[in-house]
N, C-alpha and C positions, 0 to 999 in steps of 0.2 A: 531501328528499334522504335520506341514509342515517341521519339522526338519529332516525328513528322507533324508539322502544324501545331505543335504543342510548345508551351513555354519551357525554357531550360530547367526550371524548377520541377515541373511535372515529369520531364524526361529523366532527370536525375533521380527523382523519388521512385519512378517506375523501375529503373535499373537497380536501385537500392533494394526494392521489394523483391525483385527476381533473385538477386544475390542472397538475400535472407532466406528465401524459399529453398534455393539450391544448397544452402548450408543447414537445412533442416531446422531453421529458426522460424517455425511456422506462425507462432503467435505474433512475433515481431513483423513478419512478412505481411500478415493480414492487416496489421495496424497501418503500415506504410502504404500498402495498396489501397486501403480505404481512403486515405488522404488523396491519392491520385484519382480514385473513383469519384469523389465529391466534386472535383474540379474538371472532370473529363467531359468532353462533348457527348451528347445523347447517344450517338452511334457507337461509342466505345463502352458505354456503361455495362451492357450485358456481358461482354467479354471480360471486363475487369471484375464484375461480380462473380463470374465463374472462377477466375483465378483466386479471388478472396475465399470463396467457398471451398476450393481445393485446399488452400492453406489451413483453413479452420478444420476441415476433415482430418488432415494429418495431425493437427494439434490435438483434436479429440482422440485420435488413435494413440498418440503419445501419452495421454493421461488415462488410458484404459476405457474410454467411452466409445465402445464399438458401435452402439446404436447411433450415436451422433455422427461418427465417422461415416457409416454407411449412408445415412440420410444426406449429409453434406456432399458426399461423392456423387450421389445421384443428381442432386441439384446442380452441382458444378458441371457435370457432363451435359445436362440439358442446356445450361446457359452457354457453354463453350461450343456446343455442336452447331449453333446457329452461325458461327463465323466460318470463314474460308479455312482451308488446310494450313495456311500460313497467315498469321496475323501479328502485326507489330514485331516481326522478327522471331516469333515463336512458332515452332512446328506443332500446330494443334493436333494434327493427326496422331503423331507420336504421343503427345500428352494425353489425348483422349483414350488411346489404346492402353496406356499405363493406368489411367484412372479406372478403366473398365476391368483390368486385371486385378487391381486392388479391390474394387467393389465385389467382384466375383469371389476372391479369396476370403474376404470378410464375411460374405453371405454364406459361404460353404464351410467356414471354420478351417480353412486351409492356411498353410504358411503364406505370409504376404511376400510379394515380389520386392525387388529393390525400390527405394523411393524414386519417384520421377525427378528429372531435372528439366528445367525449362530453358 
């Protein structure tokens, strides 16, 4: 996972952020992942920014802010699409497909799919 070349603290915080995301604790996940982003090497920043934006998008959705959710989903997809299909142990292809389904559902006023898991 994220620990390759990273301090144990960053690897631990990254795993913590992913667990929070997968538990639908999106605001908390974004806070933890921002800490990881601040200390990350330049080559990982865009990827982490995409994860943070996805977490914020789902937080916006949970508070009824559909416009914010759609906007952040689009930004998250752009930032994550620049990485390979697997990055730091995350299947980005599956995540990007899930984010696209969410974005489409929100744009079309359709029922949303299940929340993605990272």
